[in-house]
C-alpha positions in Angstrom: 13.0 13.2 -31.2 9.4 11.6 -31.2 8.4 8.2 -30.8 5.6 6.2 -31.7 3.4 5.2 -28.6 1.2 2.3 -28.9 -1.9 2.0 -27.0 -2.6 -2.0 -26.6 -6.4 -2.9 -27.7 -7.2 -4.2 -24.3 -6.2 -0.1 -23.6 -8.3 1.3 -26.8 -11.5 -1.0 -25.2 -10.9 0.4 -22.1 -10.6 3.8 -23.5 -14.1 4.0 -26.2 -15.9 3.1 -22.8 -13.9 5.4 -20.5 -14.7 8.2 -23.4 -18.6 6.9 -23.8 -19.0 7.4 -20.0 -17.6 10.4 -20.6 -20.1 11.3 -23.5 -23.1 10.6 -21.6 -22.4 11.5 -18.3 -20.3 14.6 -17.7 -22.8 17.4 -18.8 -20.7 20.2 -18.7 -17.3 18.6 -20.4 -18.2 16.0 -22.3 -15.0 15.0 -24.4 -12.5 16.1 -21.4 -11.3 12.6 -21.1 -10.1 12.5 -24.8 -8.4 15.2 -24.8 -6.9 14.9 -21.7 -5.4 11.4 -23.0 -4.6 12.9 -26.4 -2.3 15.6 -25.1 -1.0 12.7 -22.6 -0.4 10.9 -25.6 1.5 13.6 -27.9 3.6 14.6 -24.6 4.6 10.7 -23.7 5.8 10.8 -27.5 8.2 13.8 -27.2 8.9 12.9 -23.1 8.6 8.6 -22.6 10.3 9.1 -19.4 7.5 11.0 -17.9 5.3 9.9 -15.8 6.2 7.6 -12.4 8.1 4.5 -12.4 5.8 1.4 -11.1 6.8 -2.1 -10.1 7.0 -4.4 -13.2 7.7 -7.6 -14.2 8.6 -6.4 -17.7 10.2 -3.7 -19.2 10.3 -0.5 -17.6 6.1 0.7 -16.9 5.7 4.4 -16.1 2.0 5.5 -14.9 1.3 9.4 -15.5 -1.7 10.7 -13.9 -4.5 12.5 -16.4 -5.8 15.0 -13.5 -8.5 15.8 -14.5 -10.8 12.6 -15.2 -8.9 10.7 -12.9 -7.4 8.3 -15.1 -3.6 6.5 -15.8 -1.5 5.9 -18.2 0.6 2.4 -18.3 
């Protein structure tokens, strides 16, 4: 079973900004962040329990590290 992964508007803006930075500053791997994020979102659709639990007043929140780029997906 596959789940739908929603990306909040504020997160989409952060993704655009980070992706642009990688394109501009990472000559040897300009799409590393976007590629890694795409793989993570695909994994989360298949296994939403991935990642470490983090404290939140809202529903359960998990954090998944994008190892190559050093960013987290919440």
